PyMOL CGO cylinders between C-alpha atoms (Angstrom):
from pymol import cmd
from pymol.cgo import CYLINDER

trace = [
    CYLINDER, -30.51, 12.00, 1.19, -32.38, 9.35, -0.84, 0.3, 1, 1, 1, 1, 1, 1,
    CYLINDER, -32.38, 9.35, -0.84, -30.76, 5.92, -1.12, 0.3, 1, 1, 1, 1, 1, 1,
    CYLINDER, -30.76, 5.92, -1.12, -32.14, 3.45, -3.55, 0.3, 1, 1, 1, 1, 1, 1,
    CYLINDER, -32.14, 3.45, -3.55, -31.26, -0.03, -2.28, 0.3, 1, 1, 1, 1, 1, 1,
    CYLINDER, -31.26, -0.03, -2.28, -32.61, -3.45, -3.23, 0.3, 1, 1, 1, 1, 1, 1,
    CYLINDER, -32.61, -3.45, -3.23, -34.58, -3.43, 0.00, 0.3, 1, 1, 1, 1, 1, 1,
    CYLINDER, -34.58, -3.43, 0.00, -36.63, -0.31, -0.72, 0.3, 1, 1, 1, 1, 1, 1,
    CYLINDER, -36.63, -0.31, -0.72, -40.10, -0.64, -2.09, 0.3, 1, 1, 1, 1, 1, 1,
    CYLINDER, -40.10, -0.64, -2.09, -40.72, 1.17, -5.38, 0.3, 1, 1, 1, 1, 1, 1,
    CYLINDER, -40.72, 1.17, -5.38, -44.10, 1.80, -6.89, 0.3, 1, 1, 1, 1, 1, 1,
    CYLINDER, -44.10, 1.80, -6.89, -44.83, 3.13, -10.36, 0.3, 1, 1, 1, 1, 1, 1,
    CYLINDER, -44.83, 3.13, -10.36, -47.92, 4.97, -11.54, 0.3, 1, 1, 1, 1, 1, 1,
    CYLINDER, -47.92, 4.97, -11.54, -48.71, 3.04, -14.74, 0.3, 1, 1, 1, 1, 1, 1,
    CYLINDER, -48.71, 3.04, -14.74, -50.73, 5.93, -16.22, 0.3, 1, 1, 1, 1, 1, 1,
    CYLINDER, -50.73, 5.93, -16.22, -49.40, 9.44, -16.80, 0.3, 1, 1, 1, 1, 1, 1,
    CYLINDER, -49.40, 9.44, -16.80, -49.92, 12.11, -14.11, 0.3, 1, 1, 1, 1, 1, 1,
    CYLINDER, -49.92, 12.11, -14.11, -50.55, 15.85, -14.43, 0.3, 1, 1, 1, 1, 1, 1,
    CYLINDER, -50.55, 15.85, -14.43, -47.26, 17.39, -13.39, 0.3, 1, 1, 1, 1, 1, 1,
    CYLINDER, -47.26, 17.39, -13.39, -48.98, 20.58, -12.17, 0.3, 1, 1, 1, 1, 1, 1,
    CYLINDER, -48.98, 20.58, -12.17, -49.54, 18.43, -9.01, 0.3, 1, 1, 1, 1, 1, 1,
    CYLINDER, -49.54, 18.43, -9.01, -47.07, 19.06, -6.22, 0.3, 1, 1, 1, 1, 1, 1,
    CYLINDER, -47.07, 19.06, -6.22, -46.26, 16.95, -3.20, 0.3, 1, 1, 1, 1, 1, 1,
    CYLINDER, -46.26, 16.95, -3.20, -49.80, 17.04, -1.80, 0.3, 1, 1, 1, 1, 1, 1,
    CYLINDER, -49.80, 17.04, -1.80, -51.39, 16.16, -5.23, 0.3, 1, 1, 1, 1, 1, 1,
    CYLINDER, -51.39, 16.16, -5.23, -49.01, 13.33, -5.84, 0.3, 1, 1, 1, 1, 1, 1,
    CYLINDER, -49.01, 13.33, -5.84, -49.49, 12.12, -2.25, 0.3, 1, 1, 1, 1, 1, 1,
    CYLINDER, -49.49, 12.12, -2.25, -53.26, 11.97, -3.06, 0.3, 1, 1, 1, 1, 1, 1,
    CYLINDER, -53.26, 11.97, -3.06, -52.51, 9.92, -6.15, 0.3, 1, 1, 1, 1, 1, 1,
    CYLINDER, -52.51, 9.92, -6.15, -50.43, 7.51, -3.96, 0.3, 1, 1, 1, 1, 1, 1,
    CYLINDER, -50.43, 7.51, -3.96, -53.47, 7.12, -1.61, 0.3, 1, 1, 1, 1, 1, 1,
    CYLINDER, -53.47, 7.12, -1.61, -56.35, 7.06, -4.06, 0.3, 1, 1, 1, 1, 1, 1,
    CYLINDER, -56.35, 7.06, -4.06, -54.92, 5.47, -7.22, 0.3, 1, 1, 1, 1, 1, 1,
    CYLINDER, -54.92, 5.47, -7.22, -52.02, 3.40, -5.95, 0.3, 1, 1, 1, 1, 1, 1,
    CYLINDER, -52.02, 3.40, -5.95, -53.75, 2.53, -2.65, 0.3, 1, 1, 1, 1, 1, 1,
    CYLINDER, -53.75, 2.53, -2.65, -50.59, 3.05, -0.75, 0.3, 1, 1, 1, 1, 1, 1,
    CYLINDER, -50.59, 3.05, -0.75, -49.60, 5.34, 2.13, 0.3, 1, 1, 1, 1, 1, 1,
    CYLINDER, -49.60, 5.34, 2.13, -47.05, 7.99, 0.95, 0.3, 1, 1, 1, 1, 1, 1,
    CYLINDER, -47.05, 7.99, 0.95, -45.58, 8.19, 4.47, 0.3, 1, 1, 1, 1, 1, 1,
    CYLINDER, -45.58, 8.19, 4.47, -44.21, 4.60, 4.37, 0.3, 1, 1, 1, 1, 1, 1,
    CYLINDER, -44.21, 4.60, 4.37, -40.81, 5.43, 2.77, 0.3, 1, 1, 1, 1, 1, 1,
    CYLINDER, -40.81, 5.43, 2.77, -41.81, 3.84, -0.52, 0.3, 1, 1, 1, 1, 1, 1,
    CYLINDER, -41.81, 3.84, -0.52, -40.37, 5.52, -3.60, 0.3, 1, 1, 1, 1, 1, 1,
    CYLINDER, -40.37, 5.52, -3.60, -43.27, 6.51, -5.92, 0.3, 1, 1, 1, 1, 1, 1,
    CYLINDER, -43.27, 6.51, -5.92, -42.50, 7.08, -9.58, 0.3, 1, 1, 1, 1, 1, 1,
    CYLINDER, -42.50, 7.08, -9.58, -44.63, 9.16, -11.96, 0.3, 1, 1, 1, 1, 1, 1,
    CYLINDER, -44.63, 9.16, -11.96, -44.31, 10.08, -15.64, 0.3, 1, 1, 1, 1, 1, 1,
    CYLINDER, -44.31, 10.08, -15.64, -45.95, 12.95, -17.52, 0.3, 1, 1, 1, 1, 1, 1,
    CYLINDER, -45.95, 12.95, -17.52, -48.25, 12.55, -20.55, 0.3, 1, 1, 1, 1, 1, 1,
    CYLINDER, -48.25, 12.55, -20.55, -45.64, 13.32, -23.10, 0.3, 1, 1, 1, 1, 1, 1,
    CYLINDER, -45.64, 13.32, -23.10, -43.13, 10.93, -21.38, 0.3, 1, 1, 1, 1, 1, 1,
    CYLINDER, -43.13, 10.93, -21.38, -40.43, 13.63, -21.35, 0.3, 1, 1, 1, 1, 1, 1,
    CYLINDER, -40.43, 13.63, -21.35, -40.22, 13.89, -17.58, 0.3, 1, 1, 1, 1, 1, 1,
    CYLINDER, -40.22, 13.89, -17.58, -40.54, 11.76, -14.46, 0.3, 1, 1, 1, 1, 1, 1,
    CYLINDER, -40.54, 11.76, -14.46, -40.94, 12.53, -10.80, 0.3, 1, 1, 1, 1, 1, 1,
    CYLINDER, -40.94, 12.53, -10.80, -40.02, 10.52, -7.67, 0.3, 1, 1, 1, 1, 1, 1,
    CYLINDER, -40.02, 10.52, -7.67, -41.81, 11.17, -4.41, 0.3, 1, 1, 1, 1, 1, 1,
    CYLINDER, -41.81, 11.17, -4.41, -40.43, 9.65, -1.15, 0.3, 1, 1, 1, 1, 1, 1,
    CYLINDER, -40.43, 9.65, -1.15, -40.87, 10.41, 2.54, 0.3, 1, 1, 1, 1, 1, 1,
    CYLINDER, -40.87, 10.41, 2.54, -37.69, 10.15, 4.48, 0.3, 1, 1, 1, 1, 1, 1,
    CYLINDER, -37.69, 10.15, 4.48, -39.10, 10.40, 8.08, 0.3, 1, 1, 1, 1, 1, 1,
    CYLINDER, -39.10, 10.40, 8.08, -38.78, 14.19, 8.29, 0.3, 1, 1, 1, 1, 1, 1,
    CYLINDER, -38.78, 14.19, 8.29, -40.39, 15.32, 5.11, 0.3, 1, 1, 1, 1, 1, 1,
    CYLINDER, -40.39, 15.32, 5.11, -40.98, 14.62, 1.46, 0.3, 1, 1, 1, 1, 1, 1,
    CYLINDER, -40.98, 14.62, 1.46, -38.48, 14.58, -1.36, 0.3, 1, 1, 1, 1, 1, 1,
    CYLINDER, -38.48, 14.58, -1.36, -39.82, 15.45, -4.84, 0.3, 1, 1, 1, 1, 1, 1,
    CYLINDER, -39.82, 15.45, -4.84, -37.26, 14.80, -7.50, 0.3, 1, 1, 1, 1, 1, 1,
    CYLINDER, -37.26, 14.80, -7.50, -37.92, 15.78, -11.14, 0.3, 1, 1, 1, 1, 1, 1,
    CYLINDER, -37.92, 15.78, -11.14, -35.98, 14.74, -14.21, 0.3, 1, 1, 1, 1, 1, 1,
    CYLINDER, -35.98, 14.74, -14.21, -36.83, 16.22, -17.62, 0.3, 1, 1, 1, 1, 1, 1,
    CYLINDER, -36.83, 16.22, -17.62, -35.08, 14.89, -20.70, 0.3, 1, 1, 1, 1, 1, 1,
    CYLINDER, -35.08, 14.89, -20.70, -33.49, 17.44, -23.04, 0.3, 1, 1, 1, 1, 1, 1,
    CYLINDER, -33.49, 17.44, -23.04, -34.08, 15.19, -25.98, 0.3, 1, 1, 1, 1, 1, 1,
    CYLINDER, -34.08, 15.19, -25.98, -36.25, 12.10, -26.54, 0.3, 1, 1, 1, 1, 1, 1,
    CYLINDER, -36.25, 12.10, -26.54, -38.81, 10.41, -24.37, 0.3, 1, 1, 1, 1, 1, 1,
    CYLINDER, -38.81, 10.41, -24.37, -38.80, 7.78, -21.67, 0.3, 1, 1, 1, 1, 1, 1,
    CYLINDER, -38.80, 7.78, -21.67, -39.18, 4.42, -23.40, 0.3, 1, 1, 1, 1, 1, 1,
    CYLINDER, -39.18, 4.42, -23.40, -39.88, 2.42, -20.33, 0.3, 1, 1, 1, 1, 1, 1,
    CYLINDER, -39.88, 2.42, -20.33, -42.84, 0.13, -20.38, 0.3, 1, 1, 1, 1, 1, 1,
    CYLINDER, -42.84, 0.13, -20.38, -45.16, 1.28, -17.46, 0.3, 1, 1, 1, 1, 1, 1,
    CYLINDER, -45.16, 1.28, -17.46, -47.38, -1.82, -17.44, 0.3, 1, 1, 1, 1, 1, 1,
    CYLINDER, -47.38, -1.82, -17.44, -46.54, -3.01, -13.97, 0.3, 1, 1, 1, 1, 1, 1,
    CYLINDER, -46.54, -3.01, -13.97, -46.52, -1.03, -10.66, 0.3, 1, 1, 1, 1, 1, 1,
    CYLINDER, -46.52, -1.03, -10.66, -43.38, -2.45, -8.98, 0.3, 1, 1, 1, 1, 1, 1,
    CYLINDER, -43.38, -2.45, -8.98, -39.75, -2.00, -9.85, 0.3, 1, 1, 1, 1, 1, 1,
    CYLINDER, -39.75, -2.00, -9.85, -36.52, -3.30, -8.55, 0.3, 1, 1, 1, 1, 1, 1,
    CYLINDER, -36.52, -3.30, -8.55, -33.85, -0.89, -7.46, 0.3, 1, 1, 1, 1, 1, 1,
    CYLINDER, -33.85, -0.89, -7.46, -31.63, -1.57, -10.57, 0.3, 1, 1, 1, 1, 1, 1,
    CYLINDER, -31.63, -1.57, -10.57, -34.71, -1.04, -12.78, 0.3, 1, 1, 1, 1, 1, 1,
    CYLINDER, -34.71, -1.04, -12.78, -35.35, 2.37, -11.26, 0.3, 1, 1, 1, 1, 1, 1,
    CYLINDER, -35.35, 2.37, -11.26, -31.69, 3.29, -11.88, 0.3, 1, 1, 1, 1, 1, 1,
    CYLINDER, -31.69, 3.29, -11.88, -32.16, 2.22, -15.50, 0.3, 1, 1, 1, 1, 1, 1,
    CYLINDER, -32.16, 2.22, -15.50, -35.30, 4.22, -15.74, 0.3, 1, 1, 1, 1, 1, 1,
    CYLINDER, -35.30, 4.22, -15.74, -33.75, 7.40, -14.33, 0.3, 1, 1, 1, 1, 1, 1,
    CYLINDER, -33.75, 7.40, -14.33, -30.91, 7.14, -16.89, 0.3, 1, 1, 1, 1, 1, 1,
    CYLINDER, -30.91, 7.14, -16.89, -33.48, 6.34, -19.64, 0.3, 1, 1, 1, 1, 1, 1,
    CYLINDER, -33.48, 6.34, -19.64, -31.85, 3.07, -20.53, 0.3, 1, 1, 1, 1, 1, 1,
    CYLINDER, -31.85, 3.07, -20.53, -33.88, 0.55, -22.55, 0.3, 1, 1, 1, 1, 1, 1,
    CYLINDER, -33.88, 0.55, -22.55, -34.01, -2.48, -20.31, 0.3, 1, 1, 1, 1, 1, 1,
    CYLINDER, -34.01, -2.48, -20.31, -34.12, -4.86, -23.32, 0.3, 1, 1, 1, 1, 1, 1,
    CYLINDER, -34.12, -4.86, -23.32, -30.79, -3.42, -24.50, 0.3, 1, 1, 1, 1, 1, 1,
    CYLINDER, -30.79, -3.42, -24.50, -28.90, -3.69, -21.28, 0.3, 1, 1, 1, 1, 1, 1,
    CYLINDER, -28.90, -3.69, -21.28, -27.39, -6.63, -19.52, 0.3, 1, 1, 1, 1, 1, 1,
    CYLINDER, -27.39, -6.63, -19.52, -26.97, -6.28, -15.75, 0.3, 1, 1, 1, 1, 1, 1,
    CYLINDER, -26.97, -6.28, -15.75, -26.20, -8.55, -12.89, 0.3, 1, 1, 1, 1, 1, 1,
    CYLINDER, -26.20, -8.55, -12.89, -29.10, -10.32, -11.27, 0.3, 1, 1, 1, 1, 1, 1,
    CYLINDER, -29.10, -10.32, -11.27, -30.60, -8.87, -8.07, 0.3, 1, 1, 1, 1, 1, 1,
    CYLINDER, -30.60, -8.87, -8.07, -28.92, -9.65, -4.79, 0.3, 1, 1, 1, 1, 1, 1,
    CYLINDER, -28.92, -9.65, -4.79, -29.71, -12.95, -3.15, 0.3, 1, 1, 1, 1, 1, 1,
    CYLINDER, -29.71, -12.95, -3.15, -28.28, -14.27, 0.11, 0.3, 1, 1, 1, 1, 1, 1,
    CYLINDER, -28.28, -14.27, 0.11, -25.59, -16.93, -0.20, 0.3, 1, 1, 1, 1, 1, 1,
    CYLINDER, -25.59, -16.93, -0.20, -26.12, -20.26, 1.59, 0.3, 1, 1, 1, 1, 1, 1,
    CYLINDER, -26.12, -20.26, 1.59, -23.93, -21.63, 4.33, 0.3, 1, 1, 1, 1, 1, 1,
    CYLINDER, -23.93, -21.63, 4.33, -20.35, -22.07, 2.89, 0.3, 1, 1, 1, 1, 1, 1,
    CYLINDER, -20.35, -22.07, 2.89, -19.66, -24.97, 5.25, 0.3, 1, 1, 1, 1, 1, 1,
    CYLINDER, -19.66, -24.97, 5.25, -21.96, -27.43, 3.29, 0.3, 1, 1, 1, 1, 1, 1,
]
cmd.load_cgo(trace, "trace")
């Protein structure tokens, strides 16, 4: 099972990827383009050229998960200009929510000592 938590590292390929690539091809993109090891447990996010589908690649310690979501209508409107995402941003991306139109709670931060 894949759990997306605030502690997990998420990397996004900022350029579209050929979705004829499978796990091995996307793993090569992780190593060569994103300069990251696909075996680290990082969630890697890819979008196709037409922006109608996205793929997530993650290694869970036993093998790879390759998740694919294709929209029945419309395109992913997410701005793929930066390579890192927070967990809540990935959830918004998966649900194709425009981040500028959504208000959400801030990311988790530890609370200080309550005795002060």
